[in-house]
C-alpha positions, 0 to 999 in steps of 0.5 A, spaced: 492 543 519 500 544 518 500 541 525 497 535 523 501 534 516 507 535 520 505 530 525 504 525 520 510 526 515 515 526 521 514 519 524 513 516 517 520 519 515 523 517 522 521 510 521 523 509 514 530 512 516 531 507 521 531 502 516 535 505 511 540 507 516 540 500 519 541 497 512 547 502 510 551 501 516 551 493 514 547 491 521 544 484 519 536 485 518 533 478 516 528 482 511 525 475 509 523 473 516 520 480 518 516 480 512 514 473 513 512 475 520 508 482 518 504 479 512 503 472 516 501 474 523 501 482 524 497 484 518 492 479 519 491 481 526 491 488 525 485 487 520 481 483 524 482 487 530 481 493 527 474 491 524 472 488 530 473 494 534 471 500 529 464 501 528 464 503 521 458 502 516 458 496 512 456 500 506 462 505 507 466 499 507 463 496 501 464 503 497 471 503 499 472 496 496 468 498 490 472 504 489 479 500 490 477 495 484 475 501 479 481 505 481 485 499 479 482 498 473 483 505 471 490 505 472 491 498 468 487 501 462 491 508 462 498 505 464 497 500 458 495 505 453 501 509 455 506 504 455 504 502 448 505 509 446 512 509 449 513 502 446 515 500 453 515 493 456 508 492 459 511 486 463 516 490 466 513 496 468 505 495 468 505 492 475 508 498 478 503 503 475 497 499 477 499 497 484 501 502 489 504 502 496 498 502 500 501 498 506 507 500 508 506 508 507 498 508 505 496 505 512 500 509 517 498 516 513 491 514 513 491 512 521 495 518 523 491 523 519 484 520 520 485 515 526 482 508 527 476 510 522 482 512 517 485 505 519 479 501 517 478 505 511 485 504 509 485 497 510 479 496 506 483 499 500 489 495 502 486 488 502 483 489 495 489 492 492 494 487 495 489 481 493 489 484 486 497 485 486 498 477 488 493 475 483 495 479 477 502 481 479 505 475 477 501 474 472 503 480 468 510 479 470 511 472 468 505 470 465 502 465 470 497 465 476 497 461 481 490 461 485 492 455 490 498 460 492 493 465 493 489 461 498 495 460 502 496 467 503 494 469 510 491 476 508 486 473 504 483 469 510 484 475 515 480 479 510 474 474 510 474 473 517 474 481 518 468 481 513 464 476 517 465 479 523 463 486 520 457 483 517 455 479 523 456 484 528 460 478 532 463 480 539 470 477 540 472 476 547 476 481 550 483 477 551 482 475 543 482 482 542 487 484 546 492 479 543 490 481 536 491 488 538 498 487 541 500 483 535 497 488 530 501 493 533 508 490 530 505 491 523 506 499 521 512 500 524 515 494 522 513 495 515 516 502 515 522 500 517 523 494 512 521 499 507 527 503 509 532 497 509 529 495 502 530 502 499 537 502 501 538 495 498 535 497 491 540 497 485 537 502 481 537 503 473 535 507 468 534 513 472 530 518 467 525 513 465 524 511 472 523 518 474 518 519 469 514 513 471 514 515 478 511 522 476 506 518 472 504 513 478 503 519 483 500 524 478 495 519 476 493 516 483 491 523 485 487 525 479 484 518 479 483 518 487 480 525 486 475 523 480 473 517 483 471 521 490 467 526 486 464 521 482 462 517 488 460 523 492 465 521 498 466 526 503 471 527 510 475 521 511 472 516 506 474 521 501 481 523 504 483 515 505 481 514 497 485 519 495 491 518 499 491 510 497 490 512 490 496 517 490 501 512 493 508 510 490 510 504 487 509 498 491 515 494 493 512 487 491 513 489 484 520 489 485 520 482 488 516 479 482 521 482 477 527 480 481 523 473 482 522 472 475 529 476 472 525 481 468 529 487 469 529 488 477 534 494 477 529 498 472 523 496 477 527 498 483 528 505 480 521 506 480 520 504 487 525 508 490 524 514 486 516 514 487 517 513 494 522 519 495 517 523 490 512 521 495 515 524 501 517 530 498 509 531 495 506 528 502 505 535 505 501 538 499 497 531 498 495 531 506 493 539 505 489 537 499 485 531 503 484 536 509 482 542 506 
């Protein structure tokens, strides 16, 4: 177990560190280009290739998608109530409490711990959380929602394609699978490196409040993930992936939305940075918990 934890934490830490050091050395890194490449090409290819090659029960995938929906709803209700009690602006902090970083950090962990099956299950959760994030993130932050813009997100069409392949048991030509696999391998290392560069460039404010919210985000995620896994009688990789994805730190795109709409981005950056740092410190304990 200790070997599995070590072999998961270190590669992730190294990849993030590469991006962080790269940015701190002021070496040019086109974050916009890399992000567009990853989200428009690499991640969609990863999604389709994974579901085309991994033999995973459709009912299990549907249960993971349902668990993702339920967990997001619980995060939203609990965080909204707490922010109201603490008299904190929901537009600033609510998206950070709802939407965890299930892509940059969650997917690599699921893959390294549970292999291709874990990656497929992690993608199931990641797809639901990402779609909800793109719909409700801007809606909460700026008070508007663009369905037309959502339909232009390649992730949506990749997810629909993957679902169709899974339901119909379609077999893709070998050259298609290999092409998807080759492009999809870009996704996870580039997401981790880009996370590192993003963390290095964040301008942080209100550290005390950010630290408290970061503890809340991760603690709430562990409790909700564990509770849902027990309620839905999840076991093995399904249980582990659900808890891992729920317990991830604040997603970077919450900061991007705050920056886009000029809504205290430095404070949101604080929750992203501190929750990510905290997740690295608590990751060994989290992995021990899901592996016992």
